[in-house]
N, C-alpha and C positions, 0 to 999 in steps of 0.2 A: 424493328425501329420504333414503331408506334407504341409497342408494349413497354418499352424502356422509357419513353417519354411520359407515359401515363404512370408509371411507376415513381419516376422522379418527381412529377407533380404531386403525387399522393404523399411522398416523404415531406416535401416542402409544406404542404397544407397541415400535416399532421405536427411538424415541428412549430408552426406558427400557432396552431390551436393550443399545444402544450404551453407555450410561452404565455398565451392569454390566460389560461387556467392557473398557472403557478404564480403569476406576478403578484396577485393579492396576498399569497401566503408569504412570499419572500419579504413583502413590505411590512406584513404583521409581525413576522418574527424578528424584525429589526428593533421592535420596542424592548426596552430593557428597564430593570429596576437597580439602582445603585444605593445601597444602605449606607447610612452614615456609621461612624465608628461605634462599636457596642459600648454602652455606658453600663453603669451599675444596675439601673432599673430597666433594661431592656434586654431582648434576646432575638436571635435570628430564628426564622421559621422557613420552611420550605413549602412554596406554592404547590397544592395539588390539583388534579383535575377536577374542574367544576367550581373551583374557589374564585370568588370575586372580592373586591375591596369592601363592598357593601357587607357580604357575609362575614369577613374577617373582622370588620368593625364590630358587629353584633357579638363576636366571640371575645375579642380582647379589649374593646372599649365599651361593651355592654349597650351600645346604641348603634344601629346600622347608619343612621344619620350623620354620625361623626367620622365617616370614612375618610374625610379631608384631613383629619388629625395625622394620619400616616404620613402626610408630606413633611411633618416636622422631623420624621426619623429616616425617611427615604427620598431619594431623587427619581422621579418617574419621567421617561421621555413621553409616555402616553398613559395616563391612569386607567384609560378604558380598555387597554391591552395588557393583561398579565398572562404569563404561560406557566404550566406546570415545570417544576425543577428550579425555578428562580427562587432566590432568597430575599425575605422581608423582615426588616427590623420592626419588633412591635414592643410596646412597654409591658412590663410585667405587674407594675402598679400604675393605676390611672385615676386621676381625679377628674370626675365628670364635671364638665361647666356648670355654672349655676343656671344658666338660660337653657339647659338641655331639656328637650321635651320630656324624656323619661325621668328626669329629676323633678320636674314640676308635678307630674302625675304621683310620684312617689310622695312628695310633700303633702299634696291634696288628699291622699288616701289616709294620711294619719289623722286622728282625731284632733279637732282644733282645741277643744276644751274639754276636760274630763268632768264626769259628774260631781266629784268631790270639789272640784274648784268651783262649780256653779253654786253648789250648796253653801261653801264658805262665803261665796260672795253674797248670796242672800241674806245670811246671819249678819254679815257686817253692814248691809244696807238697813236690815231691820233695826240694829242697834243705833244706827245713824238716824232713825226716824223716817226712812223711806217707806211708803205704803207698799202693800203686796200687790196692789193694782198695778202701780208703777213698775214694780219688779217684774209682774207677768207681762207687761207691754214690752219691757225691754228684753225679757227672755224670748218673747214672741218674735220681736224684730230680730234678735240674734239667730233664733232657729231659721228664720226666713233667709237671713244671710247665709247660714250654713247650708240651706238646701240649694241656694244658687251656686255656692262653691261645689257642692255635690254634683249639680248638674254640669258644671264646667269640668269637673274631674271625669264624669262619665263620658262626656264628649271627647276629652283628650285620650281617654282609654280607648275609645272606639276608633280614633284617628291612628293611634298607635298600632291597634289590631289591624286596621286597613293597611297600614304601612307594612306590617309583618307579612300580610296575605300577598300584597303586590312584590314584596321581596321574594316570597316563596314561588311565586308565578314566574318572576323574572329569572329566578335561579334554575327553575325547572326547564324554562325555554332555552337558557344558555347551554345547559346539559343536552337538550334535544338538538340544538344546532351543533353542538361539539360532535355528537354521535354521527350526525348526518355528514358532517365535514369529514370525519374519519371514514365513512363508508364512501364517500365521493373519492377521496384520496386513493383508497384501495381499488376502487372501480377503474379510475384513471390509469393506476399501474399495471392492473390486470390487462386492460384493452390495449396499452402501449406494447406489453410484452406479446399479446396475441398477434397484433399487427406486425410487429418485427418478425415473427415466426412466419406469418403468411407471406410477408415480402420476401423472405429468404427462400421459401418453397417456390414462389413464382419465379424468382431469378434462377433458381436450379432448373426449373422446368424449361425456361428460355434458353438456358446454356445447353441443355441436352438437345432441345429442339434445333438449334443452330449446328450442333455437331452432326445430328442425323441429316440435316438439309445438305451439309457440306459433303458428307460421305455419298449421299445419293446423287449429288450434283457430279461428283467426280466419276461415279459409276456410270451415270448416263453418258457423260462426255467420252468416256472410254468406249462405250458400247457403240456410241454414234460413229467414233473414227474407226472401230473395227468394222462395222457394218458397211460404212462408206468405202473402206478398202476392198471389202469382199465384193461390193457391187462393181467397183472399177475392175476387180480382177475378173468377174463374170462377163462383163461387157467386152473387156478385151478378149476373153475366151470365145464369146460369141462372134466377135468380128474375126478371129482366127478360124473358127469353125466355117463361118460363111466364106471367107477367103479360100479355104480348102475345097468347099463345095463347088465354089465358082471354077476353080482351076480343075477340079474333076470333071465338071460338065464341059468345060471347054476341050478337056482332052478327049472326052467321048463324043461330043456333038459338034466340036468345032467352036470357034470363037463365039463368045456369048454376046448377045446384043447389049450394048452400053446402057445402063439404067439412066433413065431421065433425071433431070434435077428434082422434080416433084416426088418421084419414086424413091429416090435416096433420102430426101427429107422425111418421107412418110416411114420408111424402115428405121431411121435413125430415132424419131419420135416415138415410134412403137417400142423400140429397145429401151430408151430412157423411162418411158411410162411404165413398162413391165418392171424395170428395176426399182423404180420409186415405190410401186404398189408392193413389191417384195420386201422392200425396206420397212414401209409403214407396217405391214402385216407382222414382220419380224420383231420391231421394236415394241408396239404396243401388245401384240399376242404373246411375245416372250416375257415382257414385264408382268402381265397378269399370271 
């Protein structure tokens, strides 16, 4: 009975633990993506393992920072939770906003003024009577401004590169967590299967033990009844023998002196004690 109670407690604890482990997964899988109707400049893609909105924005929008633009084409219950197999509507042609970081970097990387334009300006200034000194000063100031713009462009390039590095690290961490989650799920399923097999084995052993105990109990009860009956028969036989001896002695020697009450008790006690000793020896000695 104690074994059955322990097994029942084990099963209840296991079910409770499984519910705690699987609850976050069921909540996560409730998140969905609902694409808007497909238009001429859009297409549907299938989310793959390891994809994130940040990564897909870098592929289809040319800038990971613009992942929020996907909300114009899809409805998200939770943008932080997307799963392999879901469908996402993306644009086939996309005009990057003018205030985009990458757009600013591209503009700053282009030459502001070509050498031909500078030479033409110098010629027109000389024709207008502007001195070479003033032209050089203007050119120097212009070059200073170009240098400042180049420094700003370099800083923006560094920021974009740092953002790309952070994205790569984040994507690698997401992939690592996904693999760990898959391993954990497989381990939980394997442990659950092993535990169910072990519980079935223990229940089978308990059933076999109960059957053996029942058959042994029946055998012992039958043996005790048979031995008790045999003792009674032997006591009755001893009493008959004693009665016959008494009659024979009385016939040969005359009436025998009546046994006192104490002697009769002693004889009866000796008979019962001898029968009990024979019973104990027969039961335990015969069982071995």
